[in-house]
N, C-alpha and C positions, 0 to 999 in steps of 0.2 A: 680604400682600406676595408678589409672584411672582417671589420667587428662590428660592435653594435653596442647599447647602452642600455640596461633594461632599469623600467620602474618597478620599484617595489611593490610588494602585494599590499592592496589596502582594499576599502569597501567597494572599489571598481568592481573588484572578482565575482560580487554576487549582485548583478543589477540588472542581469538580463532576466527581466521579469515574464512571467508567463509560460516558459519553456520548461516542456516537463524531460528531464534527463537525470541518467544517473551514469556516471564515469566509468562503474565497472564494466558495466553489459554494451556501452556503445563503442568502444574504439575497434573498429576493424580489420584485423589482420591480414597482411598480405595471402593473396590466395589467385588460383588458377581461374579465370571468368568462364572457359568454358565448363558448361556443366554444372555452376555455382548456383544454389536454390536463392535466387532474387525475389519469391513469392510466385503469386498466381498472376498469368497475363491479364490484361483489362477484362472486366465483364462486356460480354456483348448479349443482345438481345435477338432474339429469334434465328436460333443457331441452326444452319443450314444441315442435314445429314450429308457428313462425308464419308461416307463407305463403312464397313466394304460392300462392293458392290456385286453380285452373282448374278450370271448369266443362265444358268442351267439348272435343273434338277430342280426336286420340290422347294425348295429354300431359294429359291431365284427372286432377289428383289428388284432386278432388272431385266427381267427377262426376252431373250434375244434382241437383245438392243445394239443396234447398228449405227455406226458412224456415219451421220448424214450432213456434217458440216466438218469444215475445217478453216483455223485462219492460220495466216503465217506472219513470221514477223515484222513490223514497221521498220521503214529506215529512217535514219536521222532523231534529232532531239521529239519527244513527246512530253510537254510540260503537263504535271502534275502538282499539285499541295503536296507536301511532304518530298519534296526532290527538288534539284536542279542544281545551276550553275550563280553563284552569287557574286554579283557587280560590288566592287566596293566604291561606295561612294566618298567616304571619309574613313580617315584611320585615328590614332592615338593625335598624329599630330596636326588634324582638320582636314577640311574638304581640298578638293583640288585648286591649284594655283597656277595657272597659264598666263603667261605673258602676253596681255594683247587682250585678254579673252575675261569679261564680265562671268561671274560665280554661275549666274542662273544657265549659259552656255554650255560651261565647259560641264556641270552638272548634267544637261540634258543629253551631251553628246555621250556621255556614259550610260544614260538611262535607257539609251534606244539601241546600244550594242544589241543585235539580234541575239547571242549566244547566251546573254545573261536572264533569268528567271527571277533573280530576286535582288533586290537592291538594300546594302549594307550600311548602317551608320555606327559609327561609333564614336560617342561624345562623352566628356568629362560632366560629373554632376554639375559643376560650376555653371556649364553651358547652358542648363534646361532649366536653372532654378535659382532666381537673385534673394527672396525673399520667402518666408515661410507662407505654406499655404497655397500656392500657386506654381506653377510650371509655364515658364517662357522659353519658348524653342528657338533655337537659331535657324537664320534665312536657309542654310541649307537642308534643315531638317524641312521645314515646310517644301521646300522647291522638290525634294525626295521623294514626299507622299503626294505631290500633284505629280511629278511624272510618272509615278509608278500607277495611278489612275490613267492617265494618258495614254500608257504604252501597255497598259494591263501585265503589268511586273507585280511583285511583292515585296514587302519590305522586311526585315529583321535587324534587329538593334542590341546595342551592350551600353549602359551606364557605369563609366569607371567612377571609381569610388577613390584611386590612390595611381598615379600614373607618375613614370620616371621621364619621360620625356617632353615635358610643360614646365616651366619655372612655377615655382609656385607650388599650392595645393590643389587638389581635384575637388575636393570639398567646397560648399560656398563660403562667401566670405562671414555669410552670418553667423556661420558655425563655428568658425577658424576660432575665435574669442573663447570659445563654450567649453572645448574638449584638449584636453593633453596630446602632444603628439611624441614620439619616441625619436630621436636622433638614430637612423642606422648605417650614415657616413656615407663616404662617398666612393665613387667607384668608377672606373672607364669601360669596365665588361658591359653596363647597359646604360641606357638613358643619355642626358645631356653632360658630358665631360664639366668635371668639377663640379657639379651639384650635389650640394647637402640633402639626402634624401630622410624624409621623415614620413614615419607611420602613423597615423590617428591611431587612439584608441579606441577601437570598434566597440568595445565592451559598456565605456562611458555611456551616462544613461540620456544623455544630451543627444551623443552622436546617434545611439540606436532608437531616439525620438524623432528625431529628422529623417534616419532611414527611411523608419516607417512609414512617415507622411509622405517619402518621394515614391515608394512604391505601391502605397496605395492611391496617390494621385496618378500615376502611371498607369498602372493595371484599370482605374474605372476608366480611365481613354480609351484605353488599347486591348484590355483584355476581350478575345472574341472579334476583335477589329477585322473587317472584311480583308483589308490591304495587308495585315499584319499574319508573316509565317511563325516564326519565333522569336524568343526573346533570350538572349544571354544572360545569365546569372551573372548576377555582382557580388562578388565574393571580396575575400580578404585581401590586399595585396595587390601586385603592381597590375594595372590593366584588369583588375578583378578575377585573376586567374588564380587564387590561392597560393601565391610565395611571396617571396620577395628576394629570390635569386640578385645575386650573389651572397645575399646576406647572409649570415648564418643565425638560427635561432628566430623569436618573433618578439613584437612587444607586449605580447602579453604575460603577468609574473607565473605562469605555470601552463604546462597543455590542458590541464582540465580547464579553464577558463577560456583559453583560445578555445577547443573544440566545441565549447557551450555555444560561444558567440558565433562561430562559425554555424553551428545547427541553427541557430537562431536567426541568421540571416537568411539560409535556405529556407525554413519553414515558414517566413514570412513570404518570401515568394512564393512558393509552392501553394500557399493559401488563397492567395490573392489569384494568381494567376492559373486559373481553372477549367479555363478554354485554349490559351493558347500556349502551345509548347515552350517551355525553356530548357534549355541547352548548359551542361553544367561542362566545364574543363575538366580534361582527363588527368591534370596536374599530379605529379605523384608528391607526397606530404614532405617536400622538401623545407618546408617552414615548419612542419610540427603543429597544426593549425587545424587537423580533424580532417583532412581530404576525404582519405577513405567513407570515413561516415557520411559525409555530405553526397558521394557519387551513389554511395547504397541507395540513400533517400530520395535520390534522382529515379533512379530505376525503380525504385517500388512506387514511387509515385506515376510512373507512366510518363516522365519526362526523359529528353534525348540527351546525349554527349557531345563535346565539340573538341579539337584540339586545335593547338596555334602552330604545329609543324608536322609534318611526317617525317622528317629523320629524328626522332626523338627516343624518350626511355622504352627501354622494353615493353616496361609495364603498361604505359599509354598504347603500345599497339596492340597489348592481349586484352586492354579493354573496347578497345575500337572492333577488334577482328572477331571478337567472341561475346559480345554483346548480345541480351535477349532479340529475338527476330523482331519483338513490337517495338525496339528503339529505334529511331534517328538516330545518326551520326554526321555531321558536318566539319568536314577538312579547313583549316586555313593553312595556306603555303604563298607565298609570297613568290610572284614569278619573274624573272629577268626580262628585261626588254631587249628588242631584236640584236643589239651590236652585244651587250653583255653575254648574252647565249651564245652565239659562236664563239666569244673567250673561252667558255668552260666546257668546250668538248673534250670527253676523255672517251679513251677506247670505243668513239664513234656514236657517244650519248652524249647529247649537249644536257645541262643543267635543267632547263623546263622539260624536257623527254623522259628523264631520268624521276622527275618529281612526278609527274602524270603517271608513269607504269605504277609508281608506289603506292598514288591515291587509290589506285584499281586494287589493289593489295589489300584494303581492309574494308572492302566492301560499302563507302559509303553514299550517305543522302546527298549530299553538298559538297561544292568544292568552289573555290574562291577563286575571282577573276582580280587580282590584286597586284600592284607592283610596290610592295613595300610602301614607301612613305614619298611617292614621287608618282601620287593618282592622276592619271589624267587618261582619256582617250588614245590619244596619240601614243604615247607608250605603251598601252596595252596591245595598241594595232602593229605598234612596231614588230612588235613579236609574231602577232597572228596572222597578218595577211602574206608573210613570209612562210609559215608554216601553221596553217591551220589545221592539218588533220590531225595531231595529238590529240587536240584540245576538241574537236571536233568527233573525233572518236568517243572521248570522254563524255562529250553531254550525249551522245546517243547511245549509252549504256549506265549512267550514274543513275544511283536511286533503283527503284522499282518499275517495270514494265510487262504491264499483265494483259495476257488476252483469253478468252477461252480456243484452245486448240484444236480439242475435241469436241464434238457435241453428239451426244448419241441420242437416239429415241427409242424407247418402246411403249408397251403397251401392257399394263398388270391389272386384270380382274375389270378392265374396263375402262381404266384411267390411263391418261397418256401421260407420260415422263419423259423428260430429259435430264441427263447426266452430262456435266460440263468437265471437261477434265483442263485446269487451268494452270497455266504456266506464267513465269515470269523470266522475261529475258535481261532483265537489268544484273546489277550489281548487288543489291540489296533487297532485303524482304520488307514486308509492307510496314511501315515506322506506325502500326495501329492495325485495324480491322479491315477488311474489304468485306463490305456489303452491296448485294448483287440484288436487283431486282427485273422483273419481267413483266410485260405487258402488253397488250396490245394496243390500236392508236388511242381508242376512246377509255380506256382504262377499264373496262368492265371485267376484263382478267387483268389479276394484278397479284403477283407472287411474290415476296422479297424473303431474304436472308443473310445472315452473316458468318462469313469462313471462320475458321479460328484465326485469333490476331496474329499476326506476321506472315502469314500465307497467301499467295502461293510463295512458295522459298524459292530461290534461283535454281534452277537445275533440277526440279523435282516438279512432279504433278499433282493438283492437289484436285480431286474428283468433288463434288457437291451437284445434290439432286435438287432438282426443280418439279414436284407432284401437280399435274394440270388440272382441272374440272373436265370432268367428263363430254365429250365431243370437242374440244379443244383441237382446233389445229394450230402444230407448231410453227408452221411457215408464216412467217410474216408478223410472227412477234419482235418485241422490242429489248434487247438486254442492255442495261444501264451499269454501271458500278459508281459506287462513291467510297472514299476512305473516310473510318470515322477515329478520331484523334480527339481523347478529352471529351467524350460526347459530345462533337461538332464532327457534321458529316459534310464531306466536300466533293465535288463531282468527281470522276475520274476519267481520263481518256483511255481509250483502248488503244493498247501498242501494237496496233496490226495491220498488215497492209492493206486489208480488206476495206471497202468503202465505209465510213462512218457519220453519221447523219449530225447537222448541225446542233442538236441538242445532248449528243453524244451517245445515241441510241447505235447500236449494232443491230442490224434488221435480219434475225434469222432466214435462211432461206438455203434449199439444198444446193450444195455444189460438189459433191463426190461421187 
């Protein structure tokens, strides 16, 4: 049934305390993302001079600059923070269930897949909290973090507040009797057949109190955690993606209450996750709960985007492909197993190859290695071992792949200088700010600074100046890179064919 029942207006509409909100001024109308004003980029320190550079005449600031060194693109995957292939360890129906195999073995086989960089967990709220004030994580959560450390992977996760594919509610049992639920109805288009779907009143004071405690406990443990790559925002609706499709409407008494509640959910997470990026689903506002405002706030707070399929609405494609350059994006799309993929061949292109081609079209930072609700290493390998090239090619281009393609040397009034011509061979811009440092072995010479956020952009050269102390020899200097996201700096591996040291340094030397 595509019908639903509404609770009448009540005092519940005004209980989201502490949220500054003005209904008339907050609803974001539809707009093109290309060129839209999302506010300034993130603040950087020690901005490097990035041109223009003049080589001749009285105004020359890089007089007689000569190219002394070049680099060429690396082949294959170059893992870094802010990009990669995401191996799904569990989705909304749980971790792998392989006949004759224990859970630890199944998870470890997934974690050690060399193509994956990030391990992904999706669990229901009740899976990690049984009583107020304490989190109790399931076995597969603990195993995943253990394996991430063992295999030098990172972790991303989402906590679902509502799910159509499980029996009962996603909220913990201790909360069920304290909050009202609104019946949405039944449908065969999504979730468990015959299930009567109910939406909790997210705006109820007991729900908001418990939700805020949940996020406080999670962020206290994982905000800035060295193994955590990003966290999906947990918002209204099915899977926390901002909708209850195919049911029309929402459980709130009016749009004002719905948007106000969505803002409160997001703002609390944005306040807590100050070091770790949040990713918000680009779902259009089918359920009229204020998704456009939440997306706008996501961008303005320098958090990232995600989507749950690549064959989606026009507005989601627009958002992903025209997001500000310093904003990361992760794409989730289930892959067919080997046999199923063979069955979907159309005009010479099978389903998985069609998916992978379209993933590249929106310049993402991440892509899911996921077989829908049949997660196992064997199911993934049933496709990958037969036809590895499409995913290998994607892994070798996804995200950003930066290198100093040109290095010029000059002297100006006795001071040596280097101009770096930085390029990005990847699909995406840098989801933050690239920070460069140049030093000798004992650090007696040390200069550093940042590029503008997002740069270098794919297909463009970004030039940057390093002015060195007098009598400094440029040969033998060590060039390092870091990415700064939400004030945290992560080391970056240069994506070049030329040798890079174990500590990430590219040693400068004349090679041209």
